[in-house]
C-alpha positions in Angstrom: 9.2 8.1 -4.6 9.7 7.8 -0.9 6.8 6.4 1.1 8.8 3.6 2.7 8.1 3.5 6.5 5.1 5.9 6.3 1.6 5.2 7.7 -0.7 5.4 4.7 -4.4 5.3 5.2 -6.4 4.2 2.1 -10.2 4.6 2.1 -12.3 2.5 -0.2 -9.4 0.0 0.0 -11.5 -3.0 -0.8 -12.5 -1.8 -4.3 -10.7 -2.1 -7.6 -8.7 1.1 -7.4 -8.4 1.2 -3.6 -6.9 -2.3 -3.4 -4.5 -1.5 -6.3 -3.3 1.6 -4.4 -3.0 -0.1 -1.1 -1.0 -2.9 -2.7 1.3 -0.4 -4.4 1.9 1.4 -1.2 2.7 -1.8 0.6 5.1 -2.8 -2.0 6.7 0.6 -1.8 7.4 -0.1 1.9 4.5 1.8 3.6 2.5 0.5 6.4 -1.0 0.5 5.1 -4.5 1.0 6.9 -7.1 -0.3 4.5 -10.5 1.1 5.3 -13.8 0.3 3.5 -17.5 0.3 3.9 -17.7 -3.3 2.8 -17.6 -5.8 5.6 -14.8 -7.9 4.4 -11.8 -7.5 2.0 -11.4 -9.3 -1.2 -9.7 -12.6 -1.1 -6.0 -12.4 -0.7 -5.8 -8.6 -0.1 -4.5 -9.1 3.5 -1.7 -11.4 2.4 -0.7 -9.0 -0.3 -0.6 -6.0 2.1 1.5 -7.9 4.6 1.2 -9.0 8.2 1.6 -5.5 9.6 -1.3 -4.0 7.7 -4.6 -3.0 9.2 -7.7 -4.0 7.3 -11.0 -2.5 8.6 -14.3 -3.1 7.1 -17.9 -1.9 7.9 -16.8 1.8 8.2 -19.4 4.3 7.0 -17.3 7.5 6.4 -20.5 9.4 5.6 -20.9 9.6 9.4 -18.4 12.0 11.0 -18.3 9.9 14.2 -17.4 6.8 12.3 -14.6 8.5 10.4 -13.1 9.9 13.7 -13.2 6.5 15.3 -11.6 4.9 12.3 -8.7 7.3 12.1 -8.2 7.1 15.9 -7.9 3.3 15.5 -5.3 3.7 12.9 -3.3 6.2 15.2 -3.6 3.7 18.1 -2.3 0.9 15.9 0.6 2.6 14.3 1.4 5.5 16.5 0.8 8.1 13.8 -0.6 8.9 10.4 1.4 10.3 7.5 -0.8 10.1 4.5 -4.6 9.8 3.7 -5.6 8.6 0.3 -9.3 9.2 -0.2 -10.5 6.7 -2.7 -14.0 5.9 -1.2 -16.7 6.9 -3.6 -19.1 5.7 -6.3 -20.7 6.4 -9.7 -24.2 6.6 -11.0 -25.4 7.5 -14.5 -28.8 9.2 -14.6 -30.3 11.7 -16.8 -31.5 14.8 -15.0 -34.8 15.0 -17.0 -35.6 11.3 -16.2 -34.9 11.4 -12.4 -37.9 11.1 -10.3 -36.2 12.2 -7.2 -32.9 13.6 -5.8 -31.7 10.2 -4.6 -28.8 10.1 -7.2 -27.6 13.7 -6.2 -27.7 12.8 -2.4 -26.0 9.5 -2.9 -23.3 10.9 -5.0 -22.5 13.8 -2.6 -22.6 11.4 0.3 -20.3 8.8 -1.4 -17.8 11.2 -3.1 -17.8 14.4 -1.2 -18.7 13.5 2.5 -16.5 10.5 2.7 -13.4 12.6 1.7 -14.5 15.5 3.9 -15.1 13.4 7.0 -12.0 11.4 6.6 -9.9 14.5 6.0 -11.3 16.2 9.0 -10.7 13.2 11.2 -7.2 12.9 9.8 -6.0 16.5 10.2 -4.8 16.4 13.7 -2.8 13.3 13.1 -1.4 14.7 9.8 -0.3 18.0 11.5 1.6 15.9 14.2 3.4 14.0 11.4 5.2 17.1 10.3 4.8 16.2 6.6 1.2 15.1 6.2 -0.4 14.3 2.9 -4.0 14.0 1.6 -4.7 12.8 -1.9 -8.3 12.9 -3.2 -9.8 11.3 -6.2 -11.6 13.8 -8.3 -12.8 13.2 -11.8 -12.0 14.5 -15.4 -15.7 14.4 -15.9 -16.1 17.1 -13.3 -14.2 19.5 -15.7 -16.7 18.9 -18.5 -19.7 16.7 -17.6 -21.2 14.4 -20.2 -24.8 13.2 -20.5 -26.1 11.4 -17.5 -23.2 12.5 -15.2 -24.7 15.5 -13.6 -24.8 14.2 -10.1 -21.5 12.3 -10.3 -19.7 15.3 -11.9 -21.2 17.9 -9.5 -20.1 15.8 -6.5 -16.5 15.3 -7.9 -16.3 19.2 -8.6 -17.0 19.6 -4.9 -14.1 17.4 -4.2 -11.9 19.6 -6.4 -13.0 22.8 -4.4 -12.5 20.8 -1.2 -9.0 20.0 -2.2 -8.1 23.6 -3.1 -9.7 25.1 0.1 -8.0 22.6 2.4 -4.6 23.0 0.6 -4.8 26.7 1.4 -5.9 26.0 4.9 -3.0 23.6 5.7 -0.2 24.8 3.5 1.7 26.7 6.2 1.4 23.7 8.5 3.4 21.5 6.1 0.5 19.3 5.1 -0.2 19.1 1.3 -3.5 18.3 -0.3 -3.9 17.3 -3.8 -6.3 15.4 -6.2 -6.0 13.2 -9.1 -8.6 13.5 -11.9 -8.9 10.2 -13.8 -10.8 9.6 -16.9 -12.2 6.0 -17.3 -10.4 3.5 -15.0 -9.9 0.1 -16.3 -11.8 -2.0 -13.8 -13.8 -5.2 -14.3 -17.1 -3.2 -13.6 -16.3 -0.7 -16.3 -15.3 -3.3 -18.8 -18.7 -5.0 -18.1 -20.6 -1.7 -18.6 -18.8 -0.7 -21.7 -17.8 -4.0 -23.5 -17.3 -2.3 -26.9 -14.7 0.2 -25.6 -11.0 0.1 -26.3 -9.8 -0.9 -22.7 -6.2 -0.1 -23.6 -7.1 3.6 -23.7 -8.3 3.7 -20.2 -6.3 4.4 -17.1 -4.8 1.4 -15.4 -5.3 1.4 -11.6 -1.5 0.8 -11.2 -0.8 3.9 -13.2 -3.2 6.0 -11.1 -1.7 4.4 -7.9 1.8 5.6 -9.0 0.6 9.2 -9.3 -1.2 9.1 -6.0 1.9 7.6 -4.2 4.0 10.3 -5.7 1.7 13.0 -4.2 1.9 11.2 -0.9 5.7 11.0 -1.0 8.4 13.2 0.3 9.4 14.4 -3.1 6.0 16.0 -3.6 6.5 18.4 -0.7 6.3 21.4 -3.1 3.0 20.3 -4.7 -0.2 21.4 -2.9 -3.7 22.4 -4.2 -3.1 20.7 -7.5 -5.7 18.9 -9.6 -3.8 16.4 -11.7 -5.4 15.0 -14.8 -4.6 11.4 -15.3 -6.4 10.7 -18.6 -4.7 7.7 -20.2 -5.6 8.1 -24.0 -9.4 8.7 -23.5 
């Protein structure tokens, strides 16, 4: 898995999965640009990513102009962009019959779809210039068959799946690959708190999901594009 020396942008990099992916990329020898909506990174992340990493908070990727500025900042810092890992997103559980408004739907589509769309659109010129650009999105296994209370979340992630497929077709002749991982429940502190009776060992470890994403960002994955790869653990 060769990402050594590559410029890898990770959105949502201050969260549980994003920080795990950013750290894995740095350990593999990539230069990491860690972007997030949160104002500041979790304690110690900068040290774990190394002195050459770029950490930028306060970036609202729901706004196209903010996404464009962020990716231009990365390009100015490192000279190019080789891979974009779209991890920014969120989750909300709400029964459709109980909802008094469309807030959950609007929020899920903004957080999950628009962030990936805007970051990808801003990154495309730089990825084309790279010669072997990569985009890796985070979809969801729940978007294949949605459970109760997951209507808004699953619909937004299904949109990410279609974005992935369409963008892969759009860019395949230019040498840029676009793929998505579809995790089941990820083993995070927040999920453990929400589901304390679950068997955590069956969930997907962030490090395991990071390994799949970094493979898709690597040179070895040049022949894979438009793929929706389920990463289910033992759920």
